[in-house]
N, C-alpha and C positions, 0 to 999 in steps of 0.2 A: 504493500500500500504506500502511495506517495505521501510525502509531507503535505499537509493542507496549508501550511504557512510558508512564507519565504518567497512570495511573489511580489511583494510591495516593500520598498526600502526607502529610508531617508539616508542621504549621503551628504558630505561636505566637500566641495571642490577644493583641492589643495592650492589655493592662490597664495597662501602665506606659510606653507609647510617648510619647516627647517628644524635644525637641532639646536635649541638654545640652552638646553640643560640635559642632564643624564639621569633618568629615573628608572631605567631598566638596562639590562646587560647589552642590549643591541645598540644603544644610543652613544655616539661618540662625537664630540664637538668638532673634531678634525676630519670627520667623514660626513660632509653635508650632501643632502640629496640635490640632484640637478632639477631645478624648478620646471624647466620645459619638459624634460623627460617624465617627471612625476605627473605632470598634468596630462601628458599623452597617455600614460599608463592608466590613470584614473578614468579618462574618457573612454579608453578601450574597455574597461570593466563595465562602465555604464552601458556602452553599446552592446556588450555581450549579454548583460542582464535583460536588456530590452529586446534583443533578438530572440531570446528564449521565452518571451511572453511576460517578463517581469516589468515592473514600473518603478521609476526612481523619482523622488522629489528631492531637490537640493536646497540646503541651507547655506547661506553665505558664511564664509569663514571670517572670524575676527582677526584683525592684523596682529593682535597681541596674544593670540592663542594658536601657536604653531602645531599643537597636537590635535586640534579640533577636527582635523581630517578623519581621525579615527572615530567615526560617528557612532559605532556600536556602544561607546561608553557614555553617550549623552543621557540615556535613560531607558527604562524598561516599559514598553508600550503594550497595552492589551485593549481589546474590545470585548464588552460583555455580550451575552446572548441577546440582550435587548438593544444592542447597537450603541451603547455608551462607550466612548473612547476615553481612555485614561493613560497617562504616562507618569511613572514614578521617576523623577529626575535623579540622576546619579549625584552622589556626594563624594567627590573625588578624594582619594587618599592624599594627593599632593596639591598644595596650594597653587602651584603653577598652572593647574588645569581647571580650577574651580570656576573661573569666569566663563568657561565654555557653556555651562548649563544655563547661565543667565540668558544668553542670546538664544539658545535652543528652546528654552521654556517660552520665550516670547513668540517664537515661530510656531511652536505646537499650539499655544493658546490661540493664536491667530487663525489656525487651521481647524479650530473647534475641539481641541483636546483639553480635557481637564488635567491640570498639572499638579502633582503632589510631591512631597518630600518625606524621607525618613531621617534626614539630617541635612544641614545647610550651613555654609559659612564657617565650617570647622566645628560646629556643635552638633552632637548626635552621632549615630552610627555611620560609618563609612560604607558606601555601596557603589560599586561600579558595574554597569550593566553587561560588560563583557564576561561576567562570571555566571550568567544565567541562560538556561535553555529550556524550552518546552520539550519534554520527552516523556512518553508514556503517561503515567497518571500524575505527573508532578512537574514543577519547575525545578530542574536540576541546577544546583547552585554551588559554585566554588567559593570558599571563604579562606581567608588567611592574608596573603600579601596585599590585596586591594579591596577586599570586602570583609567587614566585621561579621562575626557569627551573630551578633545581636541584630544586625540588619535583616537577617533571614526571617526572624519573627515579625519584624515590622512589615516587611514586604508581603509575607503570607497573609497577615491580617488586613493589610491595605487592599490587596487584590482578591482576597477570599479564595486562595488556592493552596494546594499542598506544596511545600518546598522540601526537597531532599538535599541536605547539605553535605558537601564533600570538602575535606581540608586539603587545600593546595599548598605544597611546600617547596616546589622547585622555583628558584629565583628567575629562571629564564621562561617559565610558563606561569607567569604571575596572574594571568587571567585564564579561566577555564576554557575560553574559546581558542586557546593555543594548543589544547590537548584533547578536545572533545568536539565532534561534529556529527550531530544526528543526520542520518541519511533517509530514514523513514521511521515507521512506528516500531521496528524491531532491530534496526541496524544502525551502527554509528562507528565512526573512526574514533579510537580511544588510545591515548598515550598514558599508561598507568604510572610512568615515571614522574608525572607531574604531581602526584598525590602521595599522601602518607599511605602506609601499607593497608591500613584498615579501610580507608576511603577508596583506594584503588580496587580492592577486592569487592567493595560495595558497588562501584560503578560497573565492573565487569559482570557482576551478578544481575545488575539492573538491565543491561543490554543483552537481549537474547542472542544476537549474532554480532559480536564486536569484531571490528577490523583493527587489530592491534598494531600500533606502530612503535618504533623505538624512540628513545630520547633523542638520538642523533637525527632521525628522520623528522621529528617534530621541530627541532631547533634549526636545522639546516634547510629544510624544504618548506616549512610553514604549511604542510599539506593538511593538517587538521584545522587550519584557519580558513576553511572553505565554506561555500554556501551551496544549497541544493535548490534547484528550480525544477519541479516535476521530477523527471528521471535523469537530470543532468547535474553533475557536480562541477561547480565552477571553482577551479583550484589554481594556486600559484605554481604548483609543481606536483608531480605524481610519481612516486617510486613504482618500479615495475610490479612488485607484488600487490601494491594497492590497486593499480590499474587492473591487474588480472582478477582480483576479487570483485571489484566494481563491475567489471564486464560479466563475471559469472552470476552476479545478482541482477543483471539486466540494466545496469546503470552505465552511463557514459560520462567521460571526463572531458572538460574543456579547460585548457590552460590559458591563463592570462598573466603575463609578466607584471609583477608589482614590486620588482626589486628595489626601486627607489623608496617605496614606503616601508620596506623591511628595515631600512636604516633607522626608523623610529620605533621598531619593535612590533609592527603589525602588518597584516596582509588583508586578504579579501574579506573575511568575516569582520575584522576590526573596522573596515571602511564602510560596512553596510549594516544598517540597523533595521531589522524586520519589524514592520508595524502592522502586520495582519494576523497576529495571534489572537484567537478568540477563546475566551473562557466559556466552557460549555461545549466547545467543539474540539479544540486542540488540547485543552486542559479541563479536567472536571472542576466544577465549583465546589469549594469546601467552606461552608459558612464559618466565618471567624478565622479561617486559615489554619494551617497545621505545619509544623516543622519536624522533620525526621532526620536524625543524624545516625551515622554508622554505629 
């Protein structure tokens, strides 16, 4: 069964993308992205998404927010079964990124989304939306480097869903979206090395048919940082065994080079924020919310 979500995205064009600081192991001030090439790669990604039947809405990038291009981290958006749209805005770990959500919140509000927070301006739990995925009966959530465990309870209650928490421990896979990519309702790309032993076991048990990748594959190819549109996986790279397994499952892979964006520590998933997840269709409604930990 194909994923029902992942056909509508919000993205931020990299007009001011650069490395002004280092908040992850991929960022180096002496290795700046080429602005023109980064822009072409971003536009290639948009064109690929749209050629597969997806839709992209673009938010303008703030000149003082070089990481804003990683739109996945702006917030976690959901639509209720009644059609009410809500986004829980991220509360970034690092102050260098917190201004991003101010601009994004204004855009979402202007588009008719209700905007809410679990923390803001350095007060309250830290939550970054790159740590969350709709999969199975829950919102699968990474916590540790960029999201506080306390934020899981707030998010579950705010959205009325079940949240399954997993502790992320790898410094290079600081968001779950660098180690986990749902492919459909039974399958996902998984890098167990991103998590502590108990959480890795829990994630492998949660996914009926996991496509396991190594630490090296996750860090060097960013292949878990992909998106799925229908039966097509849009990827920055695809190791041979990953491609073989995708094809065996009836999935195809399309490669889009995002090498310049990798210099900031993110790839295709980080650049794309899916805004078509429906509670009651893609996730069961759980009145009052619920948090489950390994």
